[in-house]
C-alpha angles and dihedrals in degrees: 000000000000118000115257118266111273127224117282124201117198116199109203132181112270092202096066105083105154124087094274121169089247092056092047091047092049094050095045091046090052090051092048093050092048089052086057090053103262120136105234127192119186110204119190112216116213115225144100092268145216086055108000128186125298091261093048090053091047089054092050089053088056091052093050088052085072083085140227135234119345093347091069093065091090129038100006114155120257114282097026110105120234116262091024118166112220118209121185127201109245090233087066101035102042095066097042107064094153092059091046093046092048091052091048093049088053092051094256103105109164130213117250120224102202120195098175136002115259101241096178096058110030094156094052089045095051093052093047094049093046089057093051124106084231140330123242117189124197094225140033092237092053090048090050093049094049091049092050095043100049107018094240121166124219100018105168131209128214109182120214117264127224127233127224116284142177119243110261117248095207129207144257117261093035116270122219119202130192115186113195139103114270097259131140092245090056086058101209088162090069091047091053090048090055092047092050088064093056100061093116088068133070117253143111130215140196128205105206115191147093117300092190101063091078108006093182092057092042088056089052092053091049089050092049092053089055096041091054093044093242098134093110093050110033120064117203095208101174124217111333133184138175119008097352090058091046088054090057091048091047091054094047125107097173131014126203133204110177098165117161090227126016128168091198119326113223090196084074096058093039086057094049091046086065094045093254115136121229141220111208133179113260118241095036134100088255086080087061090052092050088049092064085070095044116131120234098183118170112268096032105144115263113249094013092106131237122319096245120203088238134348146278116232129202111228108193122179125286100219093303112077090211092058127066122228111245092202101091089048094049090048093051093046090047089053090051092047095048101037113071090186094057090047092052091047094051091047092050090052093048093051088051093044094055089070092056097055117110120234125235088258087073092052093050094046089052095048093046089049088057101046100031107018093175091057099050111109123213129322127318117279137188134221115212119212118266121263117262120256 
């Protein structure tokens, strides 16, 4: 009989308060682990992460000394159960190698749950990850990049799951949806530049995401909507949750995620779970997310590639290497808007793809199998989204 699941403590960045993909993953993972019988504690860590001040890194070192695994059986602080496994969000761990190394030297090396590589501080990241008990990335693309960048061996991946969702009903005229915080990396300015070229066609759009994560960029997005004359077409809805977010998904016919860098992009699988096709930026982890809903029906031509529920678009520079050219995105959306056959085919693929998406139970079982292999029950499973009503 396998040992019962041990306690798991997940240290997360306290300075990321918007509805980020990392926050959503952490919360869903914790819930999934608890459903498997593990006792999970999510502990926000104050600090200006990903690096933080000297004092903030010192406090992190103290938290890590609470111990992990067998080393926590003796000397763990009050309130931390014996045999606790500590996992640290990569946004906290990667910029604090001294804290990670001190914990490892004391026999309390934590696991790192890495959502996205830390491009700005590769040297700090390399030291921190080498001191970890193990590294779990939330996408295969991130795991491959970390392995390539630092020469680490045994980097694991645990892809995000997808919750149950109703099939979206869509709108007339077609409704475009982009779910992402207003941040430079999410590149809503390029998206708006593309939409500005489509004003001869019928459509509406909504940008759903926090305007407080980067107020300066949010102001640029608002100004671009006015500059392009899109105020009557593009809704800046802000950050939404619950039923108000579901209403936006229900009205959507096509979603877009054109981030410059994306380790995975859970908005992609959330879209496919509702039968809504997606356009993503080529060369990012969002392509991996779109591939989870790829159809491999019998008779699909060999070598032609998967039948994606949407498409990946190349966005090169438009004169300025720092700026993307919205032209290819505009052309692709125009094709979708003007070709009923293409719209129907993408919709069909998305409806088929929603049945292929793994549930969060699969993610939790995989993570538990990594950090507490004796406690992981059974084989991995998946939980397809619920049928629409």
